[in-house]
C-alpha positions as CSV (number, residue, x, y, z in Angstrom):
1,M,30.7,15.3,-4.6
2,P,34.2,13.7,-4.8
3,T,34.5,10.0,-4.4
4,T,36.4,10.2,-1.1
5,T,33.7,12.5,0.3
6,R,30.9,10.1,-0.7
7,R,32.7,7.2,0.9
8,A,33.1,9.2,4.2
9,A,29.4,10.1,4.1
10,A,28.5,6.5,3.5
11,R,30.5,5.4,6.6
12,R,28.5,7.9,8.6
13,A,25.2,6.9,7.2
14,P,22.8,5.0,9.5
15,L,22.6,1.2,9.4
16,V,19.3,0.2,7.8
17,A,17.9,-3.3,7.4
18,G,15.8,-4.4,4.4
19,V,13.7,-7.6,4.6
20,D,12.1,-9.3,1.7
21,L,9.6,-11.7,3.2
22,G,8.3,-14.3,0.7
23,G,6.4,-17.5,0.9
24,T,9.6,-19.6,0.3
25,K,12.4,-17.5,1.8
26,I,13.4,-14.5,3.8
27,Q,16.2,-12.4,2.3
28,T,17.7,-9.5,4.4
29,V,20.3,-7.0,3.7
30,L,22.0,-4.4,5.9
31,M,22.8,-1.1,4.1
32,R,24.7,2.1,4.8
33,G,23.6,4.6,2.3
34,E,23.4,2.7,-1.0
35,E,26.0,0.1,0.0
36,V,25.1,-3.4,1.1
37,V,27.3,-4.3,4.1
38,G,25.6,-7.5,5.3
39,K,23.2,-10.2,4.2
40,G,21.1,-12.9,5.9
41,R,18.8,-15.6,4.4
42,E,16.5,-18.2,5.9
43,L,13.7,-20.4,4.5
44,T,10.3,-19.1,5.5
45,P,9.0,-21.3,8.4
46,Q,5.6,-22.9,7.7
47,G,4.4,-22.4,11.3
48,G,2.8,-19.3,12.8
49,A,3.5,-15.6,12.5
50,E,5.7,-15.7,15.6
51,D,7.9,-18.4,14.0
52,V,8.3,-16.3,10.8
53,T,9.1,-13.2,12.9
54,A,11.8,-15.1,14.7
55,A,13.3,-16.1,11.4
56,I,13.2,-12.5,10.2
57,V,15.2,-11.5,13.3
58,K,17.6,-14.3,12.7
59,T,18.4,-13.0,9.2
60,M,19.0,-9.5,10.7
61,D,21.3,-11.0,13.3
62,T,23.3,-12.7,10.5
63,A,23.5,-9.6,8.4
64,A,24.6,-7.5,11.4
65,A,27.3,-10.0,12.3
66,E,28.6,-9.9,8.7
67,A,28.7,-6.1,8.8
68,G,30.6,-6.2,12.1
69,A,27.7,-4.7,14.0
70,T,24.8,-5.8,16.3
71,I,21.1,-5.9,15.7
72,T,20.6,-3.1,18.2
73,S,22.7,-0.8,16.1
74,I,20.1,-0.9,13.3
75,T,18.3,2.4,13.2
76,G,15.5,1.5,10.7
77,V,13.9,-1.5,9.2
78,G,12.0,-1.8,5.9
79,I,10.0,-4.9,5.1
80,G,8.5,-6.0,1.8
81,F,5.4,-8.0,2.6
82,P,3.3,-10.1,0.2
83,G,0.0,-8.6,1.1
84,T,-1.6,-5.5,2.7
85,V,-0.5,-3.9,6.0
86,E,-2.2,-1.1,7.8
87,G,-1.7,1.1,10.9
88,Q,1.4,2.3,12.7
89,D,1.9,-1.1,14.3
90,G,2.0,-2.7,10.9
91,T,-1.0,-5.0,11.2
92,V,-1.5,-7.4,8.4
93,V,-5.0,-7.3,6.9
94,R,-4.5,-9.4,3.8
95,A,-1.9,-12.1,3.0
96,V,-3.0,-14.7,0.3
97,N,0.3,-16.6,0.4
98,L,1.1,-16.1,4.1
99,P,-2.4,-16.4,5.7
100,M,-0.9,-17.0,9.2
101,F,-0.1,-13.3,9.4
102,E,-3.6,-11.9,9.0
103,G,-4.4,-9.8,12.1
104,F,-0.8,-10.0,13.3
105,A,1.0,-6.7,14.2
106,L,4.2,-7.5,12.3
107,G,5.7,-4.0,12.5
108,R,5.4,-3.9,16.3
109,A,6.9,-7.4,16.7
110,V,9.9,-6.6,14.6
111,A,10.4,-3.2,16.2
112,A,10.5,-4.8,19.7
113,A,13.1,-7.3,18.5
114,V,15.5,-4.5,17.3
115,G,15.2,-2.2,20.3
116,G,12.4,0.0,19.0
117,A,13.8,1.0,15.7
118,E,11.3,2.5,13.2
119,V,9.8,-0.2,11.0
120,R,8.2,0.7,7.6
121,I,6.3,-2.0,5.7
122,N,5.0,-1.9,2.1
123,N,4.0,-4.4,-0.5
124,D,6.9,-6.7,-1.4
125,V,6.8,-6.0,-5.1
126,S,6.4,-2.2,-4.6
127,V,9.7,-2.1,-2.6
128,A,11.5,-4.3,-5.1
129,V,10.4,-1.8,-7.8
130,V,11.9,1.0,-5.6
131,G,15.2,-1.0,-5.5
132,E,15.2,-1.3,-9.3
133,Q,14.2,2.3,-9.7
134,R,17.0,3.7,-7.5
135,L,19.8,1.2,-8.1
136,G,18.8,-1.3,-10.9
137,A,17.3,-1.7,-14.3
138,G,14.7,1.1,-13.9
139,R,17.2,3.9,-13.4
140,P,16.9,5.4,-16.9
141,Y,13.1,5.5,-17.0
142,R,10.5,7.8,-15.5
143,D,7.6,5.4,-16.4
144,F,8.0,1.7,-16.1
145,I,6.2,-1.4,-14.6
146,G,8.0,-3.9,-12.5
147,V,6.7,-7.5,-12.7
148,F,8.0,-10.0,-10.2
149,V,7.2,-13.7,-11.0
150,G,7.7,-15.9,-8.0
151,T,5.4,-17.5,-5.4
152,G,2.8,-15.3,-6.9
153,V,2.9,-12.5,-9.5
154,G,3.2,-9.0,-8.3
155,G,3.6,-5.6,-10.0
156,G,4.6,-2.1,-9.2
157,L,4.1,1.1,-11.1
158,V,6.6,4.0,-11.4
159,L,4.8,6.9,-13.1
160,E,6.5,10.2,-13.7
161,G,9.4,9.1,-11.5
162,S,7.3,8.2,-8.5
163,L,6.1,4.9,-7.1
164,R,2.3,4.9,-7.5
165,D,0.4,3.2,-4.7
166,G,-3.1,4.5,-5.6
167,R,-5.4,3.7,-2.8
168,G,-3.2,0.8,-1.7
169,A,-3.7,-1.7,-4.5
170,A,-2.1,-0.1,-7.6
171,G,0.1,-2.4,-9.6
172,E,-1.7,-5.7,-8.7
173,I,-1.0,-7.1,-12.2
174,G,-1.1,-10.7,-10.9
175,H,-4.9,-10.3,-10.4
176,M,-5.6,-9.0,-13.9
177,V,-8.0,-11.5,-15.5
178,V,-6.3,-13.2,-18.5
179,K,-8.9,-15.9,-19.0
180,P,-12.5,-15.4,-17.7
181,N,-13.7,-18.4,-15.7
182,G,-10.2,-19.9,-16.0
183,R,-8.0,-21.6,-13.3
184,R,-8.8,-20.8,-9.7
185,C,-6.4,-18.2,-8.2
186,G,-5.2,-18.1,-4.6
187,C,-7.3,-15.0,-4.1
188,G,-10.4,-17.0,-4.7
189,R,-11.2,-15.6,-8.1
190,R,-10.8,-17.3,-11.5
191,G,-8.6,-16.6,-14.5
192,C,-6.1,-14.3,-12.8
193,L,-2.6,-14.0,-14.3
194,E,-1.2,-15.4,-11.0
195,A,-3.3,-18.6,-11.5
196,Y,-1.1,-19.3,-14.5
197,A,2.3,-17.7,-13.9
198,G,2.7,-17.9,-10.1
199,R,4.8,-20.7,-8.8
200,L,2.3,-21.7,-6.1
201,S,-0.5,-21.9,-8.6
202,M,1.8,-23.9,-11.0
203,E,2.3,-26.4,-8.2
204,R,-1.4,-26.8,-7.5
205,T,-2.0,-27.4,-11.2
206,A,0.9,-29.9,-11.4
207,R,-0.5,-31.8,-8.5
208,R,-4.0,-32.0,-10.1
209,W,-2.4,-33.2,-13.4
210,V,-0.4,-35.9,-11.5
211,K,-3.6,-37.2,-9.9
212,R,-5.0,-37.5,-13.4
213,G,-2.1,-39.8,-14.4
214,R,0.2,-37.4,-16.1
215,K,4.0,-38.0,-15.6
216,T,6.6,-35.5,-14.4
217,V,10.0,-35.3,-12.7
218,L,9.0,-32.1,-10.8
219,F,8.1,-33.7,-7.5
220,D,11.1,-36.2,-7.6
221,L,13.4,-33.2,-8.1
222,M,11.6,-31.4,-5.3
223,E,12.1,-34.2,-2.8
224,A,15.7,-34.8,-3.9
225,R,16.5,-31.1,-3.1
226,G,14.8,-31.4,0.3
227,R,12.1,-28.9,-0.7
228,D,8.4,-29.0,0.2
229,H,7.4,-26.7,-2.6
230,L,8.2,-26.4,-6.3
231,A,11.0,-23.8,-6.0
232,S,12.2,-21.9,-9.0
233,G,15.3,-24.0,-9.1
234,V,13.3,-27.2,-9.3
235,I,11.2,-25.9,-12.2
236,A,14.4,-24.7,-14.0
237,K,16.0,-28.2,-13.5
238,A,12.9,-29.9,-14.8
239,L,13.0,-27.7,-17.9
240,A,16.6,-28.6,-18.4
241,N,15.5,-32.2,-18.3
242,D,12.9,-31.5,-21.0
243,D,10.1,-32.4,-18.7
244,R,6.8,-32.1,-20.6
245,M,4.7,-30.9,-17.6
246,A,7.2,-28.3,-16.6
247,R,7.4,-27.0,-20.2
248,R,3.6,-26.8,-20.4
249,L,3.3,-25.0,-17.1
250,V,5.9,-22.4,-18.1
251,D,4.4,-22.1,-21.6
252,D,1.0,-21.3,-20.0
253,G,2.6,-18.8,-17.7
254,V,4.4,-17.0,-20.5
255,A,1.2,-16.8,-22.6
256,A,-0.7,-15.3,-19.7
257,L,2.1,-12.8,-19.0
258,G,2.0,-11.8,-22.6
259,V,-1.7,-11.0,-22.4
260,A,-1.5,-9.1,-19.1
261,L,1.6,-7.1,-19.9
262,A,0.3,-6.1,-23.3
263,S,-3.0,-5.0,-21.7
264,A,-1.1,-2.9,-19.1
265,Q,1.0,-1.4,-21.9
266,N,-2.1,-0.5,-24.0
267,L,-3.5,1.3,-21.0
268,L,-0.4,3.1,-19.6
269,D,2.1,3.2,-22.5
270,V,5.1,3.0,-20.3
271,E,8.8,3.1,-21.4
272,A,9.8,-0.3,-20.0
273,F,8.9,-3.4,-18.1
274,V,11.4,-4.8,-15.5
275,I,11.0,-8.6,-15.0
276,G,12.2,-10.1,-11.7
277,G,11.2,-12.5,-9.0
278,G,12.3,-16.1,-8.4
279,L,11.3,-17.4,-11.8
280,G,12.4,-14.3,-13.6
281,D,15.9,-14.5,-11.9
282,R,16.3,-18.2,-12.4
283,L,15.1,-18.4,-16.1
284,G,16.8,-15.1,-17.0
285,K,16.9,-13.2,-20.3
286,P,15.5,-16.1,-22.4
287,F,12.3,-15.9,-20.2
288,V,12.1,-12.2,-20.7
289,A,12.5,-12.6,-24.4
290,R,9.7,-15.2,-24.5
291,I,7.4,-12.8,-22.6
292,E,8.3,-10.1,-25.1
293,R,7.3,-12.3,-28.0
294,A,4.1,-13.3,-26.3
295,M,3.1,-9.6,-25.8
296,K,3.6,-8.4,-29.4
297,P,0.4,-9.8,-31.0
298,H,-1.6,-8.0,-28.3
299,L,0.1,-4.6,-28.4
300,L,-1.9,-1.7,-30.0
301,A,1.3,0.4,-30.7
302,D,3.3,-2.5,-31.8
303,K,5.8,-0.3,-33.8
304,R,7.1,1.2,-30.5
305,P,7.0,-1.6,-27.9
306,P,8.3,-1.0,-24.4
307,K,11.8,-2.1,-23.4
308,M,11.8,-5.5,-21.8
309,L,14.5,-5.8,-19.1
310,L,15.6,-8.3,-16.5
311,A,15.9,-7.0,-13.0
312,E,19.5,-6.0,-12.3
313,L,19.5,-6.6,-8.6
314,G,18.5,-10.2,-8.9
315,D,17.0,-11.8,-5.8
316,L,18.2,-8.8,-3.7
317,S,15.8,-6.4,-5.4
318,G,13.2,-6.7,-2.7
319,A,15.6,-6.6,0.3
320,I,17.5,-3.6,-1.1
321,G,14.2,-1.8,-2.0
322,A,12.9,-2.5,1.5
323,A,16.0,-0.9,3.0
324,L,15.6,2.1,0.8
325,I,12.0,2.8,1.9
326,A,13.3,3.0,5.5
327,T,15.5,6.0,4.5
328,P,14.2,9.6,4.1
329,V,15.4,10.0,0.5
330,A,13.3,7.0,-0.7
331,R,10.3,8.0,1.3
332,A,10.1,11.2,-0.7
333,T,9.9,9.4,-4.0
334,S,6.7,7.5,-3.2
335,R,3.2,8.8,-3.0
């Protein structure tokens, strides 16, 4: 198709919103076809589900205004949610990092706010993987695993060119056990990857260490930036200041990622891993290189390791993927 024809088709394409809902922030994009035409971003409120839903709607309003449109012109909404959602009304049945949503019909609430547009919800990392598969680092590969290191640690599987959901929990690499009877995870179990590499678990560990008398600049930096959580930028700044506790937390996270990713590779033998999420984006290629080095001693086929790639869409991976799952083309690629 000639370029001018593609551009004309894009202008006629429906306006679709993609929402990446996280424990720290809500990132929304508005897309026509494969082009981002508007963006909106808000910090995730720490109140109830209604407050967070209102913030989601606000990001869509902002994105629509940037695109020269209105929220009622949105024909479809995709949401990446950090948990499990069931039913046509999008009722949340599990949300470790956003527990205020459990039992809440998120899909129905958002649909009502945008004039009844269809709302599709999937796991936040699964939709980020769709974004990287269609428009990012995963494009050359039929088999890869996306690993997003942020508030928690999530994963998504692309096998033979299709997103693999399994029975609803495929790709939950954050809950692979890397140390039996190890640190307590937010899921209630012990020794999960997320208990070592997830930002929320890092914060819990740091607070325990501070109570035991260890020193750190982490919480001073957090307060100076007006944050109430250890955001990725705070951890990166502490590392730049050679803070011993921040370095230990990230070292532990990298070691755990090496064990978990190598185990996944030994099982599935994929072509590549795509590393994203808040910490992945902030710490960049050196972080990916460290994970690669941590994997190698645990790989069975160490002479042909997988490609280790940084997510190309950055912190928009989830929002773009969420928009893509609200389109017929993307729906056909998942099963």
